[in-house]
Structures are given as structure tokens and as C-alpha cells.
C-alpha positions as CSV (number, residue, x, y, z in Angstrom):
1,M,-0.1,-0.1,0.0
2,N,1.4,3.2,-0.8
3,K,0.9,5.9,1.9
4,G,4.1,8.2,0.7
5,I,1.8,10.2,-1.8
6,S,-2.0,11.2,-1.8
7,R,-4.4,11.8,-4.5
8,R,-4.4,15.2,-3.8
9,D,-0.7,15.2,-4.4
10,L,-1.3,13.1,-7.8
11,F,-3.9,15.9,-8.7
12,K,-1.3,18.3,-8.1
13,F,1.0,16.2,-10.7
14,G,-1.5,15.4,-13.2
15,G,-4.5,17.9,-13.1
16,I,-4.8,21.6,-12.8
17,A,-1.3,22.0,-11.5
18,A,0.5,19.5,-13.9
19,V,-0.1,18.4,-16.9
20,G,0.9,15.8,-19.8
21,A,1.7,15.3,-23.6
22,A,-0.7,16.6,-26.2
23,G,1.9,18.5,-28.1
24,A,2.3,19.4,-31.7
25,A,4.7,17.0,-34.0
26,A,8.0,18.9,-34.5
27,L,9.9,19.5,-37.9
28,G,12.9,17.1,-38.3
29,G,16.1,18.6,-37.9
30,C,15.0,21.5,-35.9
31,S,16.7,22.0,-32.4
32,P,14.2,24.0,-30.1
33,K,15.8,27.0,-28.2
34,A,15.8,26.5,-24.3
35,A,14.1,28.7,-22.4
36,G,15.5,30.1,-19.3
37,S,19.4,30.1,-18.3
38,S,18.9,26.8,-16.6
39,A,17.8,25.4,-19.5
40,K,20.7,26.5,-21.5
41,E,22.9,25.0,-19.3
42,E,21.1,21.7,-19.4
43,A,20.7,21.4,-23.1
44,A,23.5,19.9,-25.0
45,S,24.6,20.0,-28.8
46,T,23.8,16.7,-30.1
47,V,20.5,16.1,-31.7
48,L,19.8,12.5,-32.7
49,E,18.8,11.9,-36.4
50,G,15.1,11.2,-36.3
51,Y,14.3,13.3,-33.1
52,C,13.6,16.9,-32.7
53,A,15.0,17.0,-29.2
54,P,17.4,19.7,-27.4
55,D,19.8,16.6,-26.0
56,G,20.7,13.6,-27.8
57,G,22.2,12.3,-24.7
58,W,19.2,10.6,-23.5
59,L,19.8,7.3,-25.3
60,G,23.6,6.9,-24.9
61,S,24.8,3.7,-26.2
62,A,24.4,-0.2,-25.1
63,P,26.7,-0.7,-22.2
64,D,29.8,-2.8,-23.1
65,V,29.1,-5.7,-20.4
66,K,30.0,-9.1,-20.7
67,A,28.0,-12.0,-19.1
68,T,30.0,-14.7,-16.7
69,S,26.9,-17.2,-17.3
70,T,24.3,-18.0,-19.3
71,V,20.5,-19.2,-19.1
72,D,18.6,-20.8,-22.4
73,C,15.1,-20.7,-22.6
74,D,12.4,-20.0,-25.6
75,V,10.9,-16.8,-24.6
76,L,12.4,-14.1,-22.1
77,V,10.0,-11.4,-20.9
78,A,11.6,-8.1,-19.5
79,G,9.4,-6.8,-16.9
80,S,7.1,-8.6,-14.4
81,G,4.1,-5.8,-14.2
82,H,1.0,-5.8,-15.8
83,A,1.9,-6.6,-19.3
84,G,4.9,-9.2,-18.1
85,I,2.7,-11.2,-16.2
86,Q,0.1,-11.8,-19.1
87,A,2.7,-12.5,-21.7
88,A,4.5,-14.9,-19.6
89,L,1.2,-16.8,-18.8
90,A,0.4,-16.6,-22.7
91,A,3.6,-17.9,-23.6
92,A,3.7,-20.7,-21.3
93,E,0.4,-21.7,-22.3
94,G,2.0,-22.1,-25.9
95,G,4.3,-24.5,-24.7
96,A,7.2,-22.1,-24.3
97,K,9.8,-22.5,-21.7
98,V,9.6,-18.8,-20.4
99,V,11.7,-17.0,-17.9
100,V,10.5,-13.7,-16.8
101,I,13.3,-11.0,-15.2
102,D,12.3,-8.6,-12.6
103,L,14.4,-6.0,-11.0
104,V,12.7,-6.0,-7.7
105,T,12.8,-8.4,-5.0
106,E,10.0,-11.1,-5.0
107,E,8.8,-9.7,-1.6
108,N,8.2,-6.3,-3.0
109,R,6.9,-7.5,-6.4
110,K,3.3,-5.9,-6.7
111,V,1.4,-4.7,-9.7
112,K,0.3,-1.0,-9.5
113,G,-3.4,0.2,-10.1
114,E,-6.7,-0.8,-9.6
115,D,-8.7,-0.6,-12.6
116,I,-8.9,-3.3,-15.4
117,G,-10.5,-1.4,-18.5
118,H,-11.7,-3.9,-20.9
119,V,-14.4,-4.8,-23.2
120,N,-17.0,-7.7,-23.6
121,S,-15.7,-10.1,-20.9
122,Q,-18.5,-12.6,-19.8
123,W,-18.1,-10.9,-16.4
124,L,-19.4,-7.6,-17.6
125,I,-22.1,-9.1,-20.2
126,D,-23.3,-10.8,-17.0
127,Q,-23.9,-7.6,-15.3
128,G,-25.6,-6.1,-18.6
129,Y,-22.9,-4.1,-19.6
130,G,-22.3,-5.2,-23.2
131,P,-21.5,-7.1,-25.5
132,Y,-20.5,-3.5,-27.4
133,N,-19.4,-3.1,-31.1
134,V,-15.5,-3.7,-31.2
135,G,-15.5,-1.5,-34.2
136,E,-17.3,1.5,-32.5
137,V,-15.2,1.3,-29.4
138,T,-12.0,1.2,-31.5
139,A,-12.9,4.2,-33.3
140,E,-13.7,6.1,-30.2
141,F,-10.2,5.7,-29.1
142,V,-8.8,6.7,-32.6
143,K,-10.8,9.9,-32.2
144,R,-9.9,10.9,-28.9
145,T,-6.4,10.4,-29.8
146,A,-6.4,12.5,-32.9
147,G,-5.6,9.4,-35.1
148,R,-2.1,9.5,-33.9
149,V,-2.3,5.8,-33.0
150,N,-1.9,2.3,-34.6
151,P,-5.7,1.3,-35.1
152,E,-4.9,-2.0,-35.2
153,I,-3.0,-2.1,-32.2
154,I,-5.9,-0.5,-30.4
155,R,-8.6,-2.8,-32.3
156,K,-6.4,-6.0,-30.9
157,F,-6.7,-4.5,-27.2
158,V,-10.7,-4.1,-27.7
159,A,-11.1,-7.1,-29.5
160,N,-9.1,-9.7,-27.2
161,S,-9.4,-7.6,-23.7
162,G,-12.7,-9.7,-22.6
163,E,-11.0,-13.0,-23.2
164,M,-8.0,-11.8,-21.4
165,F,-9.9,-10.8,-18.2
166,D,-12.2,-13.9,-18.1
167,H,-9.2,-16.0,-18.8
168,T,-7.5,-14.6,-15.6
169,A,-10.9,-14.3,-13.6
170,A,-11.2,-18.1,-14.3
171,L,-7.8,-18.8,-12.3
172,V,-9.0,-17.0,-9.0
173,Q,-10.3,-20.0,-6.9
174,W,-10.5,-18.3,-3.3
175,P,-9.1,-18.7,-0.6
176,D,-5.8,-19.8,-1.7
177,S,-2.9,-19.8,0.9
178,R,-0.3,-19.3,-1.7
179,I,-1.8,-15.6,-2.2
180,K,-0.5,-12.8,-0.7
181,V,-3.4,-10.8,0.3
182,T,-3.5,-7.0,0.4
183,E,-3.3,-5.9,4.3
184,T,-6.5,-3.6,4.2
185,A,-8.4,-6.7,2.9
186,D,-10.6,-9.6,4.6
187,P,-8.4,-12.6,3.6
188,S,-12.1,-14.7,3.6
189,I,-13.4,-12.6,0.8
190,S,-12.4,-13.1,-2.8
191,P,-11.0,-10.0,-5.0
192,L,-13.6,-10.8,-7.3
193,D,-16.6,-10.5,-4.8
194,P,-19.0,-7.4,-5.5
195,S,-18.1,-5.9,-2.4
196,Q,-14.6,-5.6,-3.6
197,C,-14.6,-5.2,-7.4
198,I,-17.3,-3.2,-9.3
199,C,-18.2,-1.9,-12.7
200,Q,-18.1,2.0,-12.8
201,V,-21.7,3.2,-14.5
202,P,-23.2,6.8,-14.4
203,G,-25.7,8.0,-12.0
204,I,-28.2,7.6,-14.3
205,A,-28.3,4.1,-13.8
206,A,-30.3,4.8,-10.6
207,D,-33.4,5.4,-12.8
208,G,-33.1,2.2,-14.8
209,P,-30.8,0.4,-17.7
210,V,-28.7,2.5,-19.7
211,E,-28.1,2.1,-23.2
212,Y,-24.4,2.2,-24.2
213,P,-22.6,4.1,-25.5
214,I,-23.8,7.2,-23.2
215,V,-22.3,10.4,-25.6
216,R,-21.4,13.6,-23.7
217,G,-19.9,16.4,-25.3
218,D,-19.7,14.6,-28.4
219,Y,-17.4,11.9,-27.1
220,K,-18.5,8.1,-26.3
221,S,-18.1,6.0,-23.3
222,W,-18.9,2.6,-21.7
223,A,-19.3,0.8,-18.6
224,A,-16.5,-1.4,-19.4
225,V,-14.1,-1.7,-16.4
226,A,-13.5,-3.8,-13.3
227,Q,-12.5,-1.8,-10.4
228,F,-10.6,-3.4,-7.7
229,M,-11.4,-0.9,-4.9
230,G,-11.5,-3.4,-2.0
231,P,-13.7,-2.7,0.9
232,I,-16.0,0.6,0.7
233,Q,-14.3,3.6,2.8
234,H,-16.5,6.2,4.6
235,E,-13.9,8.6,5.4
236,E,-10.8,10.1,3.4
237,F,-7.7,7.6,3.5
238,P,-4.0,8.8,2.1
239,G,-2.6,6.7,-0.9
240,V,-3.1,5.9,-4.4
241,A,-5.2,2.7,-4.9
242,A,-4.7,1.9,-1.1
243,F,-7.3,-0.7,-1.0
244,S,-6.7,-2.3,-4.3
245,R,-7.2,-6.1,-4.9
246,L,-5.9,-5.9,-8.3
247,D,-2.5,-7.7,-7.3
248,E,-4.0,-10.8,-5.9
249,F,-5.9,-10.9,-9.1
250,Q,-2.7,-11.0,-10.9
251,Q,-1.1,-13.5,-8.6
252,F,-3.4,-16.1,-9.9
253,A,-1.9,-15.5,-13.3
254,I,1.8,-15.8,-12.3
255,L,1.1,-19.0,-10.5
256,K,-0.4,-20.4,-13.1
257,A,2.6,-19.3,-15.5
258,Q,4.7,-21.1,-12.9
259,D,2.6,-24.6,-12.8
260,L,3.1,-24.5,-16.6
261,G,7.1,-24.2,-15.9
262,A,7.7,-20.5,-16.3
263,E,10.4,-19.1,-14.0
264,W,10.8,-15.6,-12.5
265,H,14.2,-14.3,-11.7
266,Y,14.0,-11.6,-9.4
267,E,16.7,-8.6,-8.5
268,T,17.8,-9.2,-12.3
269,S,17.6,-5.7,-14.2
270,A,17.8,-5.9,-18.1
271,V,20.5,-4.3,-19.8
272,K,20.7,-4.6,-23.4
273,L,19.8,-7.2,-25.8
274,V,21.5,-9.7,-28.0
275,Q,21.3,-9.8,-31.4
276,E,22.5,-11.9,-34.6
277,S,25.4,-10.4,-36.8
278,E,23.5,-10.8,-39.5
279,G,19.8,-9.2,-40.0
280,G,19.8,-8.2,-36.3
281,K,17.3,-10.7,-34.8
282,V,17.1,-10.6,-31.4
283,T,18.3,-13.8,-29.9
284,G,18.4,-12.8,-25.7
285,L,19.3,-10.4,-23.5
286,V,21.8,-9.6,-21.0
287,A,20.9,-8.6,-17.4
288,K,22.3,-7.8,-14.4
289,K,21.9,-9.9,-11.0
290,A,21.9,-8.6,-7.4
291,D,25.3,-9.6,-6.6
292,G,26.6,-7.4,-9.8
293,S,27.5,-9.9,-12.1
294,Y,25.9,-10.5,-15.7
295,V,24.0,-13.2,-16.9
296,Q,23.0,-14.0,-20.7
297,Y,19.5,-15.2,-21.5
298,N,19.8,-16.9,-24.9
299,T,16.3,-17.5,-26.5
300,K,15.1,-19.5,-29.2
301,I,12.0,-17.5,-30.1
302,G,12.5,-14.0,-28.6
303,V,12.2,-11.5,-26.0
304,I,9.2,-9.7,-24.9
305,L,9.6,-6.1,-23.5
306,C,7.4,-5.0,-20.5
307,T,9.7,-3.3,-18.5
308,G,7.1,0.0,-18.0
309,D,7.4,3.6,-18.9
310,Y,10.0,6.4,-18.4
311,A,8.9,9.0,-16.2
312,A,11.6,8.4,-13.9
313,N,14.3,9.3,-16.7
314,V,14.1,13.1,-16.8
315,D,16.3,13.1,-19.7
316,M,13.9,10.7,-21.7
317,V,11.1,13.1,-20.5
318,Y,12.6,16.1,-21.1
319,N,13.6,15.3,-24.8
320,L,10.8,13.2,-25.8
321,N,7.9,14.8,-24.3
322,T,8.6,18.0,-25.5
323,E,5.3,20.0,-25.0
324,I,5.4,19.4,-21.0
325,S,9.4,20.4,-21.4
326,E,8.1,23.7,-22.9
327,W,5.4,24.3,-20.5
328,A,7.9,23.6,-17.3
329,L,10.8,25.7,-18.8
330,R,8.1,28.7,-19.6
331,N,7.0,28.3,-15.9
332,G,10.4,28.7,-14.4
333,E,10.8,25.0,-13.9
334,T,13.9,22.8,-14.3
335,K,14.1,19.6,-16.2
336,D,14.8,17.5,-12.9
337,D,11.1,18.9,-12.2
338,L,9.7,16.6,-14.8
339,K,10.1,13.5,-13.0
340,G,6.7,11.7,-12.7
341,F,5.4,9.3,-10.0
342,S,6.4,6.1,-11.7
343,T,9.9,4.4,-11.0
344,C,10.9,3.3,-14.4
345,D,13.4,4.4,-16.4
346,G,12.9,3.3,-19.9
347,I,15.4,0.9,-20.3
348,G,13.2,-1.3,-22.3
349,Q,12.6,1.6,-24.9
350,R,16.3,2.5,-25.0
351,M,17.3,-1.3,-25.6
352,A,14.7,-1.7,-28.5
353,C,16.3,1.9,-30.0
354,W,19.7,0.6,-29.5
355,A,18.4,-2.8,-31.5
356,G,17.7,-0.6,-34.3
357,G,14.1,0.3,-33.3
358,E,13.0,3.9,-32.5
359,M,10.3,5.9,-30.4
360,E,7.0,6.8,-31.9
361,P,7.1,10.0,-33.2
362,S,5.9,12.7,-31.3
363,P,3.6,14.1,-29.8
364,R,4.4,11.4,-27.1
365,P,1.8,11.1,-24.5
366,V,1.9,10.9,-20.5
367,M,-0.9,10.0,-18.3
368,V,-2.6,13.0,-16.6
369,N,-6.0,13.4,-15.4
370,G,-7.6,16.6,-14.5
371,G,-7.9,20.2,-15.7
372,G,-11.2,22.0,-15.4
373,G,-12.7,22.7,-11.8
374,D,-12.0,21.0,-8.5
375,G,-14.5,19.3,-6.6
376,P,-16.2,16.1,-5.0
377,W,-18.5,15.7,-8.5
378,G,-15.4,14.7,-10.6
379,T,-15.6,15.6,-14.4
380,T,-18.9,16.7,-13.7
381,P,-19.5,19.4,-16.4
382,Y,-20.6,22.4,-14.4
383,L,-19.8,25.9,-15.0
384,W,-15.8,26.7,-15.2
385,L,-14.6,29.9,-14.7
386,N,-10.9,31.0,-14.9
387,N,-8.8,33.8,-12.8
388,D,-10.4,36.7,-14.7
389,G,-14.0,35.2,-13.7
390,K,-14.7,34.2,-17.3
391,R,-15.8,30.7,-18.8
392,Y,-13.3,29.1,-21.2
393,M,-14.7,25.8,-22.8
394,D,-17.3,23.5,-23.0
395,E,-17.3,21.6,-19.7
396,A,-18.4,18.5,-21.1
397,Q,-15.7,18.0,-23.6
398,I,-13.4,16.2,-20.6
399,P,-10.6,15.3,-23.3
400,A,-10.1,19.0,-23.9
401,A,-10.3,19.9,-20.0
402,W,-6.3,19.6,-19.2
403,P,-5.1,21.5,-22.4
404,A,-7.7,24.0,-21.9
405,T,-7.2,24.8,-18.4
406,L,-3.4,24.8,-18.7
407,R,-3.9,27.5,-21.2
408,Q,-5.8,29.8,-19.0
409,P,-4.0,32.8,-16.5
410,K,-2.6,31.5,-13.6
411,G,-4.6,31.8,-10.5
412,I,-8.3,30.8,-9.5
413,I,-10.3,28.0,-11.6
414,C,-13.4,27.9,-10.2
415,T,-16.4,25.3,-10.4
416,V,-19.9,27.0,-10.0
417,T,-23.2,25.4,-9.5
418,D,-26.4,25.6,-7.2
419,A,-29.0,23.8,-5.1
420,D,-29.9,21.5,-8.2
421,W,-26.2,20.2,-8.5
422,Y,-27.4,16.6,-8.3
423,E,-29.3,16.4,-11.6
424,T,-25.9,17.5,-13.5
425,M,-23.8,15.2,-11.8
426,K,-26.0,12.0,-12.4
427,N,-25.9,12.8,-16.1
428,A,-22.0,13.0,-16.1
429,G,-20.3,10.4,-18.8
430,L,-17.9,7.8,-17.9
431,D,-14.4,9.5,-18.6
432,H,-11.6,8.9,-16.0
433,G,-12.4,10.7,-12.9
434,A,-16.2,10.8,-13.3
435,P,-18.4,10.3,-10.8
436,N,-19.2,6.5,-10.0
437,Y,-22.4,5.1,-9.3
438,G,-21.0,1.9,-9.2
439,R,-20.9,2.1,-5.1
440,P,-24.3,4.1,-4.9
441,V,-23.1,5.0,-1.5
442,Y,-20.9,7.3,-2.7
443,Y,-23.7,9.5,-4.1
444,E,-25.5,9.0,-0.9
445,E,-22.6,10.4,1.2
446,L,-21.9,13.3,-1.2
447,I,-25.7,14.2,-0.9
448,E,-25.2,14.2,2.9
449,D,-21.9,16.2,2.9
450,M,-23.4,18.9,0.3
451,N,-26.3,19.4,2.5
452,N,-24.0,19.8,5.4
453,V,-21.8,22.5,4.0
454,P,-22.5,25.8,6.1
455,V,-23.6,28.7,3.8
456,G,-21.9,31.6,4.1
457,S,-18.7,30.2,6.0
458,K,-15.2,31.3,4.6
459,E,-13.9,28.2,5.7
460,G,-16.6,26.1,3.5
461,G,-17.3,22.7,4.3
462,K,-15.7,19.4,3.6
463,C,-17.3,16.6,0.8
464,R,-16.1,13.2,0.2
465,T,-15.5,12.6,-3.4
466,C,-17.9,10.3,-5.5
467,T,-15.0,9.0,-7.9
468,I,-12.5,6.9,-6.0
469,A,-11.8,4.4,-3.1
470,E,-9.8,6.8,-0.9
471,R,-12.6,9.4,-0.7
472,M,-10.5,12.3,-1.2
473,M,-12.0,15.4,0.4
474,S,-12.8,18.8,-1.7
475,T,-13.5,22.2,0.2
476,V,-16.9,23.6,-1.2
477,Y,-18.3,26.9,-0.2
478,A,-21.9,27.8,-0.1
479,A,-23.7,31.1,-0.3
480,N,-27.5,32.4,-0.4
481,T,-26.3,35.1,-3.4
482,L,-23.6,34.7,-6.2
483,D,-22.0,38.1,-5.1
484,E,-21.2,36.5,-1.7
485,L,-20.0,33.3,-3.6
486,A,-17.8,35.2,-5.6
487,D,-16.1,36.5,-2.6
488,L,-16.0,33.2,-0.9
489,A,-14.3,32.0,-3.9
490,G,-11.8,34.5,-3.8
491,Y,-12.8,36.8,-6.7
492,T,-12.2,40.6,-6.2
493,G,-12.6,43.8,-8.7
494,E,-13.0,43.1,-11.7
495,A,-12.7,39.4,-12.0
496,K,-15.4,39.5,-9.4
497,Q,-17.9,41.7,-11.7
498,N,-16.9,39.1,-14.6
499,F,-17.6,36.3,-12.4
500,L,-21.0,37.6,-12.0
501,K,-21.7,38.9,-15.6
502,T,-20.4,35.3,-16.8
503,I,-23.1,33.5,-14.7
504,E,-25.9,36.1,-16.0
505,E,-24.9,35.6,-19.5
506,Y,-24.6,31.6,-19.1
507,N,-28.1,31.7,-17.4
508,K,-29.5,33.4,-20.4
509,M,-28.3,30.7,-22.7
510,C,-29.3,27.9,-20.4
511,E,-33.0,29.5,-20.4
512,A,-32.9,29.3,-24.1
513,G,-31.7,25.5,-24.1
514,E,-28.7,26.3,-26.5
515,D,-25.0,27.1,-25.7
516,T,-24.0,29.7,-28.1
517,Q,-20.6,30.1,-26.8
518,Y,-19.2,26.9,-27.0
519,G,-21.8,24.5,-27.6
520,K,-22.3,22.5,-24.7
521,D,-24.8,19.6,-24.5
522,P,-28.4,21.2,-23.7
523,L,-28.5,18.2,-21.0
524,F,-26.1,20.2,-19.0
525,M,-27.0,23.6,-19.6
526,K,-28.5,24.2,-16.0
527,A,-29.3,27.8,-14.8
528,I,-27.3,28.9,-11.8
529,K,-30.5,30.2,-10.2
530,T,-31.6,28.2,-7.0
531,P,-29.7,29.2,-3.7
532,P,-27.6,28.0,-2.0
533,F,-25.2,28.3,-4.8
534,Y,-21.9,26.4,-4.4
535,A,-18.3,26.9,-5.5
536,C,-15.1,24.8,-5.5
537,P,-11.8,27.2,-6.3
538,T,-8.6,25.6,-6.8
539,K,-5.2,26.8,-8.4
540,N,-4.1,26.7,-12.2
541,E,-0.1,26.8,-11.5
542,R,0.6,25.5,-14.6
543,R,3.1,23.2,-13.3
544,V,3.9,20.1,-15.3
545,N,5.5,16.9,-15.6
546,A,5.5,13.3,-16.7
547,G,2.4,12.4,-14.4
548,L,1.7,8.9,-13.4
549,V,3.5,7.1,-16.3
550,T,4.7,8.1,-19.8
551,L,2.7,6.1,-22.3
552,A,5.1,6.4,-25.5
553,G,6.6,3.5,-26.5
554,V,8.7,2.0,-29.6
555,T,7.2,1.6,-32.9
556,C,5.6,-1.6,-33.7
557,N,3.5,-3.3,-36.3
558,E,0.0,-4.8,-35.8
559,N,1.6,-8.0,-34.4
560,L,3.5,-5.8,-31.8
561,E,6.6,-6.6,-33.2
562,V,9.4,-3.9,-32.8
563,M,10.1,-2.3,-36.2
564,N,13.7,-1.4,-37.7
565,A,13.8,2.0,-38.2
566,S,16.4,1.6,-41.4
567,T,14.4,-1.1,-42.9
568,D,10.8,-0.6,-41.8
569,E,10.8,-4.6,-41.2
570,P,10.4,-6.1,-37.7
571,I,13.9,-6.6,-35.9
572,G,12.9,-10.1,-35.7
573,G,12.7,-11.8,-32.0
574,L,11.3,-8.7,-30.3
575,W,7.9,-7.6,-29.2
576,A,6.7,-4.9,-26.9
577,A,3.9,-4.4,-24.6
578,G,2.5,-2.4,-21.9
579,N,4.3,1.2,-21.9
580,C,7.0,-0.2,-24.0
581,L,4.3,-0.3,-26.8
582,G,3.7,2.4,-29.1
583,G,1.0,3.4,-31.4
584,R,-1.5,3.7,-28.4
585,Y,-2.6,6.9,-26.9
586,G,-1.3,9.6,-29.5
587,T,-1.9,13.0,-28.0
588,G,-2.8,11.7,-24.2
589,Y,-4.7,9.2,-21.9
590,A,-7.7,8.5,-23.9
591,T,-10.4,7.1,-21.7
592,P,-13.9,6.1,-23.0
593,F,-13.9,4.2,-19.9
594,A,-11.4,4.0,-17.0
595,G,-8.4,1.5,-16.3
596,N,-7.7,1.1,-20.2
597,S,-4.0,1.6,-19.4
598,I,-3.8,-1.6,-17.4
599,G,-6.1,-3.3,-19.6
600,M,-4.3,-2.6,-22.6
601,A,-1.0,-3.5,-21.1
602,M,-2.6,-6.9,-19.8
603,T,-4.2,-7.8,-23.1
604,H,-1.0,-6.7,-25.4
605,G,1.1,-8.7,-22.8
606,R,-1.3,-11.6,-23.6
607,V,-1.5,-11.1,-27.2
608,A,2.4,-10.7,-27.5
609,G,2.8,-13.8,-25.7
610,K,0.1,-15.5,-27.9
611,L,1.8,-14.4,-31.1
612,A,5.2,-15.1,-29.8
613,T,4.3,-18.8,-29.7
614,G,1.9,-19.0,-32.7
615,Q,-1.3,-18.8,-31.0
616,A,-4.3,-17.2,-32.6
617,V,-5.6,-14.0,-31.4
618,L,-8.8,-12.0,-32.6
């Protein structure tokens, strides 16, 4: 359980105060000018061919090390996160002799996260969620990523994700003494029990069955996620996925793979790939053991790269995720400030590049969620006002919230609603961070908290979020007049006058039933006219970094094989999955349903393991 960082801290990383990669593609051969003296000191003169980055030193060269021992196998899986576990299981099921290497100790091995976004599992269908049209879901991902993805890589996720989930779920036989149970969990209750694992649904589910997809702000979303949230919490708790039981679910996949002969080699870190002298096919990998010695794994089939992202490698983030680098430098920050939450250093991506591959082209995304106003309502599209007291976007276009908010003046970003706030919230979509009626008690407790917000108090009232298991608190202010609400929210002078004028004009559009300013869905055009009025201000600091993880990987073909940058053919013997795999997110984290980053990692890992061993996939 991670107690070292809170959800609030993460939103500072990845919400209004921090941002992710949605940048524009750079022209080959141009080296951007550094902004500020610190950037000039950090930037080097070398620019790698094919990259428009200020410092080519992010890649370096493959280490010149010699192995003192060897291990023979069919498939070597580098990394034992979500993708690596599923790749190992699939390859072992395909009859391969599999070895998995992981740099952590066996005791410290634990996958991160809470949600498995996926489509068309029997688990979902039995609850009334699906089956969904694979092509329609794929098209929505492509739309949200502005087409800067490999559609077939996306389709393979959508088409195969249900089988991946059901296959793993079938392995869960509870209880099992071999499973290391999350410390906050009741060991007598299975991680798949409905009290522990739910599917996120919108508030309108309270009124009866919902037809999916639901369309909000011209974006589609689906009830298509297994959220291993653990027991219901009624008070705020620090941490990220603090009660998650997802690792227990994945442990069953590890045990099954081991039953089939797969070996896990812990405290063993990937160093470089081994290739044939002619043609460059990958035939193994050199790794470093805990005692400092090097071992060469010789493979008959090849290597599957599942080593994760590179958010902990500030050189890679600075040079490859140039949009957030520019925002950081313009905000007076340095390269070191770009480090994200992940501890992964990009060794998989660099090994692939040393072997002849290349990173997918800019823009290279990172996982950030947020933008827009704050509040316990999640991404509900209420009225959002900037520091000048002005509205600045269609609040229902959740994928645009982060970049639009980043471009606002520093200072206040404020959510404004009134006594009829619940009606808008229940109609919200299902993007990551949306209100979650999968646990109706979250809604019930938010109603209770909102009713208890003291009217006119300068301290405001604390309200539990209705979106996440840790029940993060937000401070909400209430007033009987909009004039008083502006004061409580921190608006003065001209900004306060704009605040009042903007709401007056917004109300006129609501009463007319049409947003002639930004085109928000009429469903959400609710006039702010019934007291008490509510505001939840937060700060737009324009702070940016790599967020939770980077999402850019190496260029691969539709079979997840790493491509040779020179020949435009597969390198041979080399596959990528998880955050090593490019072609998935384009401009940023796309969420037609929550948890699809983990869902993709698990599914693409399984697909890679199958394809490497000649098994069929959808």
C-alpha cells in the first residue's frame, strides 16, 4: 500500500497544476531553443537523427558488458508488471519455456493500479454491460487520440481484452494460501466479490437500465471496467489505490504460469539485447544480477519487452515529451521537475532503440487526468471559470479539459453550481475521474456532505468525493447570493464583476436551451439560479511533469513486433507490450472507460505472448 503520496498530490502532478503530453509534432532536424538560463545549461548540442530534441544524450549507447553465465529459454519476458505477467502466462500456455526477469525482490513485487478497463468479458455481459461493438469502441479511441495511433493495435486490445479478463478470472479460486493478500483486505473475501470489485456506471443508472455508449460532449463512453477497489471506505484515506485488490488477481496468473514451468528471476535488471550479427534478429538479453554479475539469456523465440514507462528518467521526459518540457521551462521549472510518479527508467525503450528500433513520433503522451474545476463531483461538467472570472470551454468535452485549463491565466479555476447540482452530476459520462454510481453509497454520502456545507462560511465545508476508493476531500463553499459566493471563491474587483456577468450570460443561454458560446450539450445547460449556490475553487499553477506514467513506446507493427527504423521491417524476435508499446495514445490518455491503460497492458501482454508462440488472437 502506498502511503507516501496522496490522491491530492497526484492531482497536483496531473490535474490543473500539472500536465501531460498532447503536443504538436516537431519538424525533423530542428532543435528548439531552450527557455531560461537553467535550460541553456542543461541542453546539449547533440541532436539524434530522427528526433527534434535539445539533447541527444537521452539514449546513449548500449553498455559494453560481458556475461559470466548463461540461461537458455524459449521466451524471455523483461518486466513483471501487468503486461509481463500476462505475456509470460500466454507464452507458457503456448508451450514455451519462459523466463521472466524483474529488478525488484520477490517480496516487493506488486502491480500498481486498481482498474482493468476491458470490453466484452462475460463478467461484464452478465451484469448487463455489453456486448459492445468492437469497431465502434476502436473508433472512439482513434478519435480521442486525434488519429495518432496504430488503429490495429487499438483494435487488438478491444477485441481481445474480454478474453484476457475472463481467462484470468477463471484462475481465481478463493481462498488460496499461496496468495499474498492486501493488508487492508478481509482474507476471507475474494478480490472478485461484488463487495470488492465493481463496474463504474453513471448516475442515470439509478433511474433504470442505461444504453451504451452514452454520448457527452460528442465523446462516447462505456461501462467497461473492473475496479478492484476493495472494501467501501466512508472516510478520506491517504494513498493511491490504497485498497486495491488487483495484485491478488494478477497473482493467480503468475501461479498458473509457474505451474506451466515459467520461472521468475527477481533482482535481475535488463541491460541490453543480444542480436545476430547478420540481420539483427534478437536472440537474447543480457541482465545484471543482484550480486553485480551479468547473465546472458539465450532465447529460441525471442524477447518480449514489458519493462514499463520512463517517467523516472528526466532526460527521456525532457527530450521526448517536448510539450510538457516547454510548459515547464516557461513556468520557471527545470528538467528535474519533470520526473513523474513512476519509478521506471525507460530501459526497454532504450534497448529497443539500440537494437535498431525507434520511439514513436511526437506527440508522445503521458498519463495526466484533470483540468477544469475541482470538486467532489469529479468530471461533472458544471460551469468552470478562470482567474479572470470568465468561462473558457465546453465543460462536457472532458478530453479537452486539461489542455484548455493549462492555457488559462494562472490563479483561480472555479467550479460553480447551485442547489440542483445533483441532476447534472447524475448525467455525467464515464471518462476517467467521472462520478461513480457503481457504488451508490458514494452518491448518498456526497448528498449528505453537500447538505452539511455551512452557508456563508469562509472555511467552507468538506465533501467526500464520489469517484475514488480513498474518498479524497474537497472544500466546497456555499452562499445564498452569487455576490457572496464570488467573495468566498476569492474573486475581487474586475474578476468578481466578470464572475457575476459570466453567470448571468450563462443563465440566459441555459434558459434558451442552447450554448451559443461553446456548444455544450443542452443536457448540461442548467441555469445557476437556485440557492444555495456552490463554488469549489482550485489553483491553476501550470506546473507540469510526466504524471503517473509516460505512455509513449517504440514503433511496432500490428503484431506488436518492434520495427527496424532503417528497413521498416520487424527486427525479429522482439515484441513490446505495456508502456514499451507505441501506437496507443497519441496526444494523451484516452478514456472512453477508466482503467484502459492497465487493460491494454494486460491484453497486449497476452497477445504478444500468444503471437510469439504461434497462437491465434482476434
